[in-house]
PDB file of N, H, CA, C and O in Angstrom:
ATOM      1  N   UNK A   1       0.898  -1.125  -0.157  1.00  0.00           N
ATOM      2  CA  UNK A   1       0.048  -0.107   0.059  1.00  0.00           C
ATOM      3  C   UNK A   1       0.740   1.138  -0.108  1.00  0.00           C
ATOM      4  O   UNK A   1       1.695   1.215   0.665  1.00  0.00           O
ATOM      5  N   UNK A   2       0.593   2.132  -0.843  1.00  0.00           N
ATOM      6  H   UNK A   2      -0.183   2.069  -1.471  1.00  0.00           H
ATOM      7  CA  UNK A   2       1.275   3.234  -0.999  1.00  0.00           C
ATOM      8  C   UNK A   2       0.488   4.481  -0.756  1.00  0.00           C
ATOM      9  O   UNK A   2      -0.592   4.515  -1.344  1.00  0.00           O
ATOM     10  N   UNK A   3       0.790   5.495  -0.030  1.00  0.00           N
ATOM     11  H   UNK A   3       1.668   5.468   0.448  1.00  0.00           H
ATOM     12  CA  UNK A   3       0.145   6.802   0.540  1.00  0.00           C
ATOM     13  C   UNK A   3       0.799   7.956  -0.027  1.00  0.00           C
ATOM     14  O   UNK A   3       2.025   8.033   0.048  1.00  0.00           O
ATOM     15  N   UNK A   4       0.183   8.781  -0.537  1.00  0.00           N
ATOM     16  H   UNK A   4      -0.813   8.718  -0.599  1.00  0.00           H
ATOM     17  CA  UNK A   4       0.538  10.103  -0.813  1.00  0.00           C
ATOM     18  C   UNK A   4       1.345  10.843   0.458  1.00  0.00           C
ATOM     19  O   UNK A   4       0.930  10.581   1.587  1.00  0.00           O
ATOM     20  N   UNK A   5       2.265  11.582   0.345  1.00  0.00           N
ATOM     21  H   UNK A   5       2.603  11.795  -0.572  1.00  0.00           H
ATOM     22  CA  UNK A   5       2.627  12.353   1.251  1.00  0.00           C
ATOM     23  C   UNK A   5       1.628  12.779   2.447  1.00  0.00           C
ATOM     24  O   UNK A   5       1.678  12.436   3.628  1.00  0.00           O
ATOM     25  N   UNK A   6       0.783  13.554   1.852  1.00  0.00           N
ATOM     26  H   UNK A   6       0.742  13.833   0.893  1.00  0.00           H
ATOM     27  CA  UNK A   6      -0.338  14.083   2.804  1.00  0.00           C
ATOM     28  C   UNK A   6      -1.168  13.068   3.343  1.00  0.00           C
ATOM     29  O   UNK A   6      -1.648  13.302   4.452  1.00  0.00           O
ATOM     30  N   UNK A   7      -1.474  11.859   2.726  1.00  0.00           N
ATOM     31  H   UNK A   7      -1.085  11.670   1.825  1.00  0.00           H
ATOM     32  CA  UNK A   7      -2.242  10.827   3.420  1.00  0.00           C
ATOM     33  C   UNK A   7      -1.393  10.240   4.539  1.00  0.00           C
ATOM     34  O   UNK A   7      -1.824   9.902   5.641  1.00  0.00           O
ATOM     35  N   UNK A   8      -0.072  10.155   4.099  1.00  0.00           N
ATOM     36  H   UNK A   8       0.278  10.430   3.203  1.00  0.00           H
ATOM     37  CA  UNK A   8       0.920   9.452   5.174  1.00  0.00           C
ATOM     38  C   UNK A   8       0.814  10.253   6.396  1.00  0.00           C
ATOM     39  O   UNK A   8       0.590   9.679   7.462  1.00  0.00           O
ATOM     40  N   UNK A   9       0.978  11.741   6.334  1.00  0.00           N
ATOM     41  H   UNK A   9       1.161  12.207   5.468  1.00  0.00           H
ATOM     42  CA  UNK A   9       0.980  12.690   7.294  1.00  0.00           C
ATOM     43  C   UNK A   9      -0.252  12.513   8.309  1.00  0.00           C
ATOM     44  O   UNK A   9      -0.173  12.590   9.535  1.00  0.00           O
ATOM     45  N   UNK A  10      -1.464  12.249   7.515  1.00  0.00           N
ATOM     46  H   UNK A  10      -1.529  12.187   6.519  1.00  0.00           H
ATOM     47  CA  UNK A  10      -2.628  12.248   8.272  1.00  0.00           C
ATOM     48  C   UNK A  10      -2.556  10.922   9.119  1.00  0.00           C
ATOM     49  O   UNK A  10      -2.808  10.964  10.324  1.00  0.00           O
ATOM     50  N   UNK A  11      -2.206   9.729   8.484  1.00  0.00           N
ATOM     51  H   UNK A  11      -2.002   9.695   7.505  1.00  0.00           H
ATOM     52  CA  UNK A  11      -2.180   8.687   9.302  1.00  0.00           C
ATOM     53  C   UNK A  11      -0.897   8.604  10.556  1.00  0.00           C
ATOM     54  O   UNK A  11      -1.120   8.120  11.666  1.00  0.00           O
ATOM     55  N   UNK A  12       0.113   9.026  10.245  1.00  0.00           N
ATOM     56  H   UNK A  12       0.294   9.419   9.344  1.00  0.00           H
ATOM     57  CA  UNK A  12       1.085   9.684  11.222  1.00  0.00           C
ATOM     58  C   UNK A  12       0.461  10.168  12.432  1.00  0.00           C
ATOM     59  O   UNK A  12       0.447   9.674  13.559  1.00  0.00           O
ATOM     60  N   UNK A  13      -0.143  11.417  11.903  1.00  0.00           N
ATOM     61  H   UNK A  13      -0.132  11.818  10.988  1.00  0.00           H
ATOM     62  CA  UNK A  13      -0.748  12.247  12.894  1.00  0.00           C
ATOM     63  C   UNK A  13      -1.882  11.439  14.029  1.00  0.00           C
ATOM     64  O   UNK A  13      -1.858  11.475  15.259  1.00  0.00           O
ATOM     65  N   UNK A  14      -2.803  10.753  13.155  1.00  0.00           N
ATOM     66  H   UNK A  14      -2.822  10.723  12.155  1.00  0.00           H
ATOM     67  CA  UNK A  14      -3.791  10.036  14.116  1.00  0.00           C
ATOM     68  C   UNK A  14      -3.030   8.987  14.946  1.00  0.00           C
ATOM     69  O   UNK A  14      -3.234   8.817  16.148  1.00  0.00           O
ATOM     70  N   UNK A  15      -2.110   8.273  14.190  1.00  0.00           N
ATOM     71  H   UNK A  15      -1.945   8.411  13.214  1.00  0.00           H
ATOM     72  CA  UNK A  15      -1.280   7.141  15.209  1.00  0.00           C
ATOM     73  C   UNK A  15      -0.461   7.847  16.218  1.00  0.00           C
ATOM     74  O   UNK A  15      -0.479   7.313  17.327  1.00  0.00           O
ATOM     75  N   UNK A  16       0.226   8.880  16.104  1.00  0.00           N
ATOM     76  H   UNK A  16       0.240   9.313  15.203  1.00  0.00           H
ATOM     77  CA  UNK A  16       0.927   9.796  17.204  1.00  0.00           C
ATOM     78  C   UNK A  16      -0.284  10.164  18.401  1.00  0.00           C
ATOM     79  O   UNK A  16      -0.097   9.961  19.601  1.00  0.00           O
ATOM     80  N   UNK A  17      -1.428  10.684  17.884  1.00  0.00           N
ATOM     81  H   UNK A  17      -1.580  10.849  16.909  1.00  0.00           H
ATOM     82  CA  UNK A  17      -2.357  10.917  19.041  1.00  0.00           C
ATOM     83  C   UNK A  17      -2.941   9.930  20.065  1.00  0.00           C
ATOM     84  O   UNK A  17      -3.514  10.189  21.123  1.00  0.00           O
ATOM     85  N   UNK A  18      -2.604   8.481  19.388  1.00  0.00           N
ATOM     86  H   UNK A  18      -2.139   8.271  18.529  1.00  0.00           H
ATOM     87  CA  UNK A  18      -3.081   7.463  20.496  1.00  0.00           C
ATOM     88  C   UNK A  18      -4.471   7.391  20.828  1.00  0.00           C
ATOM     89  O   UNK A  18      -5.368   7.588  20.008  1.00  0.00           O
ATOM     90  N   UNK A  19      -4.670   7.068  22.193  1.00  0.00           N
ATOM     91  H   UNK A  19      -3.941   6.908  22.859  1.00  0.00           H
ATOM     92  CA  UNK A  19      -5.980   6.900  22.658  1.00  0.00           C
ATOM     93  C   UNK A  19      -6.682   8.165  22.761  1.00  0.00           C
ATOM     94  O   UNK A  19      -7.911   8.093  22.789  1.00  0.00           O
ATOM     95  N   UNK A  20      -6.092   9.414  22.829  1.00  0.00           N
ATOM     96  H   UNK A  20      -5.094   9.472  22.806  1.00  0.00           H
ATOM     97  CA  UNK A  20      -6.699  10.768  22.980  1.00  0.00           C
ATOM     98  C   UNK A  20      -7.302  11.203  21.448  1.00  0.00           C
ATOM     99  O   UNK A  20      -8.177  12.066  21.377  1.00  0.00           O
ATOM    100  N   UNK A  21      -6.840  10.629  20.393  1.00  0.00           N
ATOM    101  H   UNK A  21      -6.129   9.928  20.450  1.00  0.00           H
ATOM    102  CA  UNK A  21      -7.188  10.853  18.963  1.00  0.00           C
ATOM    103  C   UNK A  21      -6.820  12.463  18.781  1.00  0.00           C
ATOM    104  O   UNK A  21      -6.278  13.235  19.571  1.00  0.00           O
ATOM    105  N   UNK A  22      -7.298  12.661  17.507  1.00  0.00           N
ATOM    106  H   UNK A  22      -7.739  12.034  16.865  1.00  0.00           H
ATOM    107  CA  UNK A  22      -7.064  14.013  17.002  1.00  0.00           C
ATOM    108  C   UNK A  22      -8.276  14.520  16.452  1.00  0.00           C
ATOM    109  O   UNK A  22      -9.112  13.787  15.924  1.00  0.00           O
ATOM    110  N   UNK A  23      -8.393  15.743  16.560  1.00  0.00           N
ATOM    111  H   UNK A  23      -7.713  16.339  16.989  1.00  0.00           H
ATOM    112  CA  UNK A  23      -9.459  16.370  15.690  1.00  0.00           C
ATOM    113  C   UNK A  23      -9.087  16.868  14.255  1.00  0.00           C
ATOM    114  O   UNK A  23      -7.945  17.187  13.922  1.00  0.00           O
ATOM    115  N   UNK A  24     -10.217  16.898  13.425  1.00  0.00           N
ATOM    116  H   UNK A  24     -11.145  16.640  13.695  1.00  0.00           H
ATOM    117  CA  UNK A  24      -9.932  17.361  12.209  1.00  0.00           C
ATOM    118  C   UNK A  24      -9.364  18.808  11.982  1.00  0.00           C
ATOM    119  O   UNK A  24      -8.550  19.096  11.105  1.00  0.00           O
ATOM    120  N   UNK A  25      -9.884  19.640  12.857  1.00  0.00           N
ATOM    121  H   UNK A  25     -10.546  19.406  13.570  1.00  0.00           H
ATOM    122  CA  UNK A  25      -9.426  21.012  13.068  1.00  0.00           C
ATOM    123  C   UNK A  25      -7.768  20.877  13.245  1.00  0.00           C
ATOM    124  O   UNK A  25      -6.958  21.376  12.464  1.00  0.00           O
ATOM    125  N   UNK A  26      -7.500  20.250  14.203  1.00  0.00           N
ATOM    126  H   UNK A  26      -8.158  19.845  14.838  1.00  0.00           H
ATOM    127  CA  UNK A  26      -5.916  20.020  14.770  1.00  0.00           C
ATOM    128  C   UNK A  26      -5.339  19.570  13.427  1.00  0.00           C
ATOM    129  O   UNK A  26      -4.332  20.176  13.062  1.00  0.00           O
ATOM    130  N   UNK A  27      -5.735  18.766  12.763  1.00  0.00           N
ATOM    131  H   UNK A  27      -6.554  18.273  13.060  1.00  0.00           H
ATOM    132  CA  UNK A  27      -5.176  18.172  11.521  1.00  0.00           C
ATOM    133  C   UNK A  27      -4.862  19.306  10.469  1.00  0.00           C
ATOM    134  O   UNK A  27      -3.779  19.561   9.942  1.00  0.00           O
ATOM    135  N   UNK A  28      -5.973  19.864  10.313  1.00  0.00           N
ATOM    136  H   UNK A  28      -6.853  19.657  10.741  1.00  0.00           H
ATOM    137  CA  UNK A  28      -5.966  20.990   9.264  1.00  0.00           C
ATOM    138  C   UNK A  28      -4.991  22.029   9.654  1.00  0.00           C
ATOM    139  O   UNK A  28      -4.318  22.524   8.750  1.00  0.00           O
ATOM    140  N   UNK A  29      -4.820  22.424  10.848  1.00  0.00           N
ATOM    141  H   UNK A  29      -5.366  22.021  11.583  1.00  0.00           H
ATOM    142  CA  UNK A  29      -3.994  23.471  11.242  1.00  0.00           C
ATOM    143  C   UNK A  29      -2.346  22.951  11.094  1.00  0.00           C
ATOM    144  O   UNK A  29      -1.490  23.620  10.515  1.00  0.00           O
ATOM    145  N   UNK A  30      -2.133  21.809  11.648  1.00  0.00           N
ATOM    146  H   UNK A  30      -2.828  21.265  12.118  1.00  0.00           H
ATOM    147  CA  UNK A  30      -0.939  21.169  11.608  1.00  0.00           C
ATOM    148  C   UNK A  30      -0.423  20.776  10.264  1.00  0.00           C
ATOM    149  O   UNK A  30       0.768  20.973  10.020  1.00  0.00           O
ATOM    150  N   UNK A  31      -1.316  20.163   9.242  1.00  0.00           N
ATOM    151  H   UNK A  31      -2.283  20.003   9.440  1.00  0.00           H
ATOM    152  CA  UNK A  31      -0.796  19.531   7.997  1.00  0.00           C
ATOM    153  C   UNK A  31      -0.953  20.559   6.856  1.00  0.00           C
ATOM    154  O   UNK A  31      -0.242  20.431   5.860  1.00  0.00           O
ATOM    155  N   UNK A  32      -1.739  21.454   6.931  1.00  0.00           N
ATOM    156  H   UNK A  32      -2.317  21.558   7.741  1.00  0.00           H
ATOM    157  CA  UNK A  32      -1.959  22.449   5.818  1.00  0.00           C
ATOM    158  C   UNK A  32      -0.916  23.654   6.048  1.00  0.00           C
ATOM    159  O   UNK A  32      -0.919  24.591   5.250  1.00  0.00           O
ATOM    160  N   UNK A  33      -0.162  23.637   6.969  1.00  0.00           N
ATOM    161  H   UNK A  33      -0.159  22.876   7.618  1.00  0.00           H
ATOM    162  CA  UNK A  33       0.822  24.691   7.279  1.00  0.00           C
ATOM    163  C   UNK A  33       0.733  26.037   6.444  1.00  0.00           C
ATOM    164  O   UNK A  33       0.102  27.061   6.705  1.00  0.00           O
ATOM    165  N   UNK A  34       1.455  25.772   5.487  1.00  0.00           N
ATOM    166  H   UNK A  34       1.967  24.940   5.275  1.00  0.00           H
ATOM    167  CA  UNK A  34       1.530  27.118   4.588  1.00  0.00           C
ATOM    168  C   UNK A  34       0.725  26.935   3.540  1.00  0.00           C
ATOM    169  O   UNK A  34       0.651  27.850   2.719  1.00  0.00           O
ATOM    170  N   UNK A  35       0.115  25.974   3.383  1.00  0.00           N
ATOM    171  H   UNK A  35       0.175  25.231   4.050  1.00  0.00           H
ATOM    172  CA  UNK A  35      -0.874  25.964   2.127  1.00  0.00           C
ATOM    173  C   UNK A  35      -2.227  26.712   2.756  1.00  0.00           C
ATOM    174  O   UNK A  35      -2.364  27.013   3.942  1.00  0.00           O
ATOM    175  N   UNK A  36      -3.231  26.952   1.645  1.00  0.00           N
ATOM    176  H   UNK A  36      -3.119  26.708   0.682  1.00  0.00           H
ATOM    177  CA  UNK A  36      -4.489  27.449   2.160  1.00  0.00           C
ATOM    178  C   UNK A  36      -5.137  26.476   3.077  1.00  0.00           C
ATOM    179  O   UNK A  36      -4.986  25.255   3.042  1.00  0.00           O
ATOM    180  N   UNK A  37      -5.928  27.204   3.960  1.00  0.00           N
ATOM    181  H   UNK A  37      -6.050  28.196   3.988  1.00  0.00           H
ATOM    182  CA  UNK A  37      -6.806  26.208   4.899  1.00  0.00           C
ATOM    183  C   UNK A  37      -7.983  25.735   4.216  1.00  0.00           C
ATOM    184  O   UNK A  37      -8.597  26.389   3.373  1.00  0.00           O
ATOM    185  N   UNK A  38      -8.270  24.603   4.600  1.00  0.00           N
ATOM    186  H   UNK A  38      -7.771  24.071   5.285  1.00  0.00           H
ATOM    187  CA  UNK A  38      -9.022  23.669   4.145  1.00  0.00           C
ATOM    188  C   UNK A  38     -10.355  23.447   5.037  1.00  0.00           C
ATOM    189  O   UNK A  38     -10.251  23.583   6.256  1.00  0.00           O
ATOM    190  N   UNK A  39     -11.548  23.123   4.490  1.00  0.00           N
ATOM    191  H   UNK A  39     -11.632  23.011   3.500  1.00  0.00           H
ATOM    192  CA  UNK A  39     -12.526  22.729   5.285  1.00  0.00           C
ATOM    193  C   UNK A  39     -12.255  21.457   6.015  1.00  0.00           C
ATOM    194  O   UNK A  39     -11.721  20.560   5.362  1.00  0.00           O
ATOM    195  N   UNK A  40     -12.583  21.205   7.464  1.00  0.00           N
ATOM    196  H   UNK A  40     -13.016  21.934   7.995  1.00  0.00           H
ATOM    197  CA  UNK A  40     -12.362  19.975   8.047  1.00  0.00           C
ATOM    198  C   UNK A  40     -12.800  18.770   7.184  1.00  0.00           C
ATOM    199  O   UNK A  40     -12.108  17.757   7.077  1.00  0.00           O
ATOM    200  N   UNK A  41     -13.859  18.924   6.643  1.00  0.00           N
ATOM    201  H   UNK A  41     -14.421  19.746   6.730  1.00  0.00           H
ATOM    202  CA  UNK A  41     -14.497  17.809   5.596  1.00  0.00           C
ATOM    203  C   UNK A  41     -13.516  17.278   4.688  1.00  0.00           C
ATOM    204  O   UNK A  41     -13.787  16.194   4.172  1.00  0.00           O
ATOM    205  N   UNK A  42     -12.486  17.805   4.410  1.00  0.00           N
ATOM    206  H   UNK A  42     -12.266  18.686   4.829  1.00  0.00           H
ATOM    207  CA  UNK A  42     -11.439  17.419   3.410  1.00  0.00           C
ATOM    208  C   UNK A  42     -10.587  16.470   4.017  1.00  0.00           C
ATOM    209  O   UNK A  42      -9.938  15.714   3.294  1.00  0.00           O
ATOM    210  N   UNK A  43     -10.473  16.386   5.658  1.00  0.00           N
ATOM    211  H   UNK A  43     -11.000  17.000   6.245  1.00  0.00           H
ATOM    212  CA  UNK A  43      -9.933  15.290   6.239  1.00  0.00           C
ATOM    213  C   UNK A  43     -10.779  14.135   6.253  1.00  0.00           C
ATOM    214  O   UNK A  43     -10.299  13.004   6.173  1.00  0.00           O
ATOM    215  N   UNK A  44     -11.915  14.331   6.343  1.00  0.00           N
ATOM    216  H   UNK A  44     -12.306  15.249   6.409  1.00  0.00           H
ATOM    217  CA  UNK A  44     -12.667  13.219   6.318  1.00  0.00           C
ATOM    218  C   UNK A  44     -12.858  12.489   5.024  1.00  0.00           C
ATOM    219  O   UNK A  44     -13.221  11.314   4.987  1.00  0.00           O
ATOM    220  N   UNK A  45     -12.603  13.220   3.957  1.00  0.00           N
ATOM    221  H   UNK A  45     -12.308  14.175   3.987  1.00  0.00           H
ATOM    222  CA  UNK A  45     -12.464  12.678   2.580  1.00  0.00           C
ATOM    223  C   UNK A  45     -11.273  11.798   2.524  1.00  0.00           C
ATOM    224  O   UNK A  45     -11.276  10.652   2.074  1.00  0.00           O
ATOM    225  N   UNK A  46     -10.123  12.508   3.081  1.00  0.00           N
ATOM    226  H   UNK A  46     -10.121  13.439   3.446  1.00  0.00           H
ATOM    227  CA  UNK A  46      -8.894  11.753   2.916  1.00  0.00           C
ATOM    228  C   UNK A  46      -8.973  10.367   3.838  1.00  0.00           C
ATOM    229  O   UNK A  46      -8.484   9.298   3.473  1.00  0.00           O
ATOM    230  N   UNK A  47      -9.554  10.537   4.883  1.00  0.00           N
ATOM    231  H   UNK A  47      -9.951  11.406   5.180  1.00  0.00           H
ATOM    232  CA  UNK A  47      -9.551   9.308   5.692  1.00  0.00           C
ATOM    233  C   UNK A  47     -10.387   8.203   5.169  1.00  0.00           C
ATOM    234  O   UNK A  47     -10.036   7.065   5.476  1.00  0.00           O
ATOM    235  N   UNK A  48     -11.613   8.381   4.304  1.00  0.00           N
ATOM    236  H   UNK A  48     -11.899   9.306   4.054  1.00  0.00           H
ATOM    237  CA  UNK A  48     -12.270   7.497   3.813  1.00  0.00           C
ATOM    238  C   UNK A  48     -11.360   6.941   2.585  1.00  0.00           C
ATOM    239  O   UNK A  48     -11.557   5.792   2.187  1.00  0.00           O
ATOM    240  N   UNK A  49     -10.572   7.585   2.111  1.00  0.00           N
ATOM    241  H   UNK A  49     -10.412   8.518   2.434  1.00  0.00           H
ATOM    242  CA  UNK A  49      -9.827   7.008   1.005  1.00  0.00           C
ATOM    243  C   UNK A  49      -8.781   6.275   1.679  1.00  0.00           C
ATOM    244  O   UNK A  49      -8.534   5.132   1.292  1.00  0.00           O
ATOM    245  N   UNK A  50      -8.087   6.819   2.708  1.00  0.00           N
ATOM    246  H   UNK A  50      -8.288   7.747   3.023  1.00  0.00           H
ATOM    247  CA  UNK A  50      -7.045   5.976   3.291  1.00  0.00           C
ATOM    248  C   UNK A  50      -7.679   4.642   4.024  1.00  0.00           C
ATOM    249  O   UNK A  50      -6.904   3.691   4.130  1.00  0.00           O
ATOM    250  N   UNK A  51      -9.069   4.473   4.560  1.00  0.00           N
ATOM    251  H   UNK A  51      -9.699   5.245   4.474  1.00  0.00           H
ATOM    252  CA  UNK A  51      -9.789   3.340   4.842  1.00  0.00           C
ATOM    253  C   UNK A  51      -9.806   2.403   3.651  1.00  0.00           C
ATOM    254  O   UNK A  51      -9.488   1.221   3.778  1.00  0.00           O
ATOM    255  N   UNK A  52     -10.158   2.905   2.550  1.00  0.00           N
ATOM    256  H   UNK A  52     -10.416   3.866   2.447  1.00  0.00           H
ATOM    257  CA  UNK A  52     -10.123   2.046   1.334  1.00  0.00           C
ATOM    258  C   UNK A  52      -8.963   1.340   1.145  1.00  0.00           C
ATOM    259  O   UNK A  52      -8.929   0.153   0.822  1.00  0.00           O
ATOM    260  N   UNK A  53      -7.892   2.131   1.361  1.00  0.00           N
ATOM    261  H   UNK A  53      -7.920   3.096   1.623  1.00  0.00           H
ATOM    262  CA  UNK A  53      -6.489   1.488   1.007  1.00  0.00           C
ATOM    263  C   UNK A  53      -6.109   0.467   2.273  1.00  0.00           C
ATOM    264  O   UNK A  53      -5.404  -0.512   2.024  1.00  0.00           O
ATOM    265  N   UNK A  54      -6.552   0.689   3.551  1.00  0.00           N
ATOM    266  H   UNK A  54      -7.124   1.483   3.753  1.00  0.00           H
ATOM    267  CA  UNK A  54      -6.527  -0.213   4.661  1.00  0.00           C
ATOM    268  C   UNK A  54      -7.369  -1.372   4.654  1.00  0.00           C
ATOM    269  O   UNK A  54      -7.312  -2.213   5.551  1.00  0.00           O
ATOM    270  N   UNK A  55      -8.165  -1.451   3.655  1.00  0.00           N
ATOM    271  H   UNK A  55      -8.211  -0.768   2.926  1.00  0.00           H
ATOM    272  CA  UNK A  55      -9.296  -2.482   3.792  1.00  0.00           C
ATOM    273  C   UNK A  55      -8.644  -3.827   3.892  1.00  0.00           C
ATOM    274  O   UNK A  55      -9.152  -4.668   4.634  1.00  0.00           O
ATOM    275  N   UNK A  56      -7.422  -4.135   3.121  1.00  0.00           N
ATOM    276  H   UNK A  56      -7.009  -3.452   2.519  1.00  0.00           H
ATOM    277  CA  UNK A  56      -6.824  -5.407   3.087  1.00  0.00           C
ATOM    278  C   UNK A  56      -6.019  -5.636   4.427  1.00  0.00           C
ATOM    279  O   UNK A  56      -5.460  -6.721   4.588  1.00  0.00           O
ATOM    280  N   UNK A  57      -5.945  -4.723   5.326  1.00  0.00           N
ATOM    281  H   UNK A  57      -6.399  -3.842   5.196  1.00  0.00           H
ATOM    282  CA  UNK A  57      -5.278  -5.129   6.724  1.00  0.00           C
ATOM    283  C   UNK A  57      -6.343  -4.982   7.777  1.00  0.00           C
ATOM    284  O   UNK A  57      -7.541  -4.776   7.584  1.00  0.00           O
ATOM    285  N   UNK A  58      -5.694  -5.126   8.952  1.00  0.00           N
ATOM    286  H   UNK A  58      -4.720  -5.294   9.109  1.00  0.00           H
ATOM    287  CA  UNK A  58      -6.764  -5.261   9.931  1.00  0.00           C
ATOM    288  C   UNK A  58      -6.577  -3.921  11.024  1.00  0.00           C
ATOM    289  O   UNK A  58      -6.660  -3.929  12.252  1.00  0.00           O
ATOM    290  N   UNK A  59      -6.300  -2.810  10.113  1.00  0.00           N
ATOM    291  H   UNK A  59      -6.232  -2.803   9.115  1.00  0.00           H
ATOM    292  CA  UNK A  59      -6.431  -1.505  10.678  1.00  0.00           C
ATOM    293  C   UNK A  59      -7.372  -0.620   9.941  1.00  0.00           C
ATOM    294  O   UNK A  59      -7.560  -0.678   8.726  1.00  0.00           O
ATOM    295  N   UNK A  60      -7.951   0.208  10.769  1.00  0.00           N
ATOM    296  H   UNK A  60      -7.798   0.256  11.756  1.00  0.00           H
ATOM    297  CA  UNK A  60      -8.874   1.121  10.445  1.00  0.00           C
ATOM    298  C   UNK A  60      -9.013   2.549  11.287  1.00  0.00           C
ATOM    299  O   UNK A  60      -8.964   2.575  12.517  1.00  0.00           O
ATOM    300  N   UNK A  61      -9.168   3.562  10.582  1.00  0.00           N
ATOM    301  H   UNK A  61      -9.207   3.541   9.583  1.00  0.00           H
ATOM    302  CA  UNK A  61      -9.500   4.999  11.208  1.00  0.00           C
ATOM    303  C   UNK A  61     -10.786   5.196  11.481  1.00  0.00           C
ATOM    304  O   UNK A  61     -11.594   5.002  10.572  1.00  0.00           O
ATOM    305  N   UNK A  62     -11.160   5.537  12.528  1.00  0.00           N
ATOM    306  H   UNK A  62     -10.504   5.694  13.266  1.00  0.00           H
ATOM    307  CA  UNK A  62     -12.527   5.760  13.018  1.00  0.00           C
ATOM    308  C   UNK A  62     -12.515   6.884  13.661  1.00  0.00           C
ATOM    309  O   UNK A  62     -11.521   7.546  13.958  1.00  0.00           O
ATOM    310  N   UNK A  63     -14.095   7.213  13.981  1.00  0.00           N
ATOM    311  H   UNK A  63     -14.903   6.674  13.740  1.00  0.00           H
ATOM    312  CA  UNK A  63     -14.081   8.523  14.685  1.00  0.00           C
ATOM    313  C   UNK A  63     -15.227   8.454  15.821  1.00  0.00           C
ATOM    314  O   UNK A  63     -16.122   7.628  15.638  1.00  0.00           O
ATOM    315  N   UNK A  64     -15.263   9.133  16.799  1.00  0.00           N
ATOM    316  H   UNK A  64     -14.537   9.804  16.947  1.00  0.00           H
ATOM    317  CA  UNK A  64     -16.296   9.116  17.736  1.00  0.00           C
ATOM    318  C   UNK A  64     -17.304  10.467  17.454  1.00  0.00           C
ATOM    319  O   UNK A  64     -18.246  10.830  18.159  1.00  0.00           O
ATOM    320  N   UNK A  65     -16.904  10.968  16.446  1.00  0.00           N
ATOM    321  H   UNK A  65     -16.139  10.673  15.873  1.00  0.00           H
ATOM    322  CA  UNK A  65     -17.624  12.320  15.944  1.00  0.00           C
ATOM    323  C   UNK A  65     -16.951  13.383  16.157  1.00  0.00           C
ATOM    324  O   UNK A  65     -17.208  14.375  15.476  1.00  0.00           O
ATOM    325  N   UNK A  66     -16.054  13.426  17.030  1.00  0.00           N
ATOM    326  H   UNK A  66     -15.845  12.620  17.583  1.00  0.00           H
ATOM    327  CA  UNK A  66     -15.055  14.744  17.318  1.00  0.00           C
ATOM    328  C   UNK A  66     -13.622  14.316  17.086  1.00  0.00           C
ATOM    329  O   UNK A  66     -12.901  15.225  16.674  1.00  0.00           O
ATOM    330  N   UNK A  67     -13.072  13.193  17.250  1.00  0.00           N
ATOM    331  H   UNK A  67     -13.658  12.455  17.585  1.00  0.00           H
ATOM    332  CA  UNK A  67     -11.663  12.938  17.003  1.00  0.00           C
ATOM    333  C   UNK A  67     -11.501  11.736  16.119  1.00  0.00           C
ATOM    334  O   UNK A  67     -12.381  10.892  15.947  1.00  0.00           O
ATOM    335  N   UNK A  68     -10.355  11.722  15.591  1.00  0.00           N
ATOM    336  H   UNK A  68      -9.640  12.407  15.730  1.00  0.00           H
ATOM    337  CA  UNK A  68     -10.111  10.397  14.774  1.00  0.00           C
ATOM    338  C   UNK A  68      -9.179   9.441  15.592  1.00  0.00           C
ATOM    339  O   UNK A  68      -8.315   9.949  16.307  1.00  0.00           O
ATOM    340  N   UNK A  69      -9.309   8.135  15.523  1.00  0.00           N
ATOM    341  H   UNK A  69     -10.011   7.723  14.942  1.00  0.00           H
ATOM    342  CA  UNK A  69      -8.489   7.217  16.120  1.00  0.00           C
ATOM    343  C   UNK A  69      -7.893   6.169  15.016  1.00  0.00           C
ATOM    344  O   UNK A  69      -8.456   6.066  13.926  1.00  0.00           O
ATOM    345  N   UNK A  70      -6.790   5.434  15.320  1.00  0.00           N
ATOM    346  H   UNK A  70      -6.333   5.518  16.206  1.00  0.00           H
ATOM    347  CA  UNK A  70      -6.257   4.450  14.466  1.00  0.00           C
ATOM    348  C   UNK A  70      -6.710   3.214  15.347  1.00  0.00           C
ATOM    349  O   UNK A  70      -6.382   3.254  16.532  1.00  0.00           O
ATOM    350  N   UNK A  71      -7.468   2.059  14.873  1.00  0.00           N
ATOM    351  H   UNK A  71      -7.735   2.026  13.910  1.00  0.00           H
ATOM    352  CA  UNK A  71      -7.766   0.921  15.653  1.00  0.00           C
ATOM    353  C   UNK A  71      -7.560  -0.125  14.669  1.00  0.00           C
ATOM    354  O   UNK A  71      -7.485  -0.008  13.446  1.00  0.00           O
ATOM    355  N   UNK A  72      -7.463  -1.364  15.528  1.00  0.00           N
ATOM    356  H   UNK A  72      -7.524  -1.459  16.522  1.00  0.00           H
ATOM    357  CA  UNK A  72      -7.406  -2.645  14.791  1.00  0.00           C
ATOM    358  C   UNK A  72      -8.691  -3.101  14.806  1.00  0.00           C
ATOM    359  O   UNK A  72      -9.505  -2.863  15.698  1.00  0.00           O
ATOM    360  N   UNK A  73      -8.920  -3.887  13.628  1.00  0.00           N
ATOM    361  H   UNK A  73      -8.259  -4.080  12.903  1.00  0.00           H
ATOM    362  CA  UNK A  73     -10.371  -4.577  13.631  1.00  0.00           C
ATOM    363  C   UNK A  73     -10.396  -5.916  14.077  1.00  0.00           C
ATOM    364  O   UNK A  73     -11.460  -6.533  14.116  1.00  0.00           O
TER     365      UNK A  73
END
């Protein structure tokens, strides 16, 4: 599985957040540093695409509605 640099950063950020998770807003501010700010729903779209790539693994990115977490299924 190959991820684009941005998608890899999203996975790394979620993984680093551990059990406390990370919000879409936090990711937008951290990952889009010098780029234009994007709507937090952009993160949701990226996560859906990442989860499609993770389908062959036992990992999944999930949300409690406020924060994102990396979980084993």
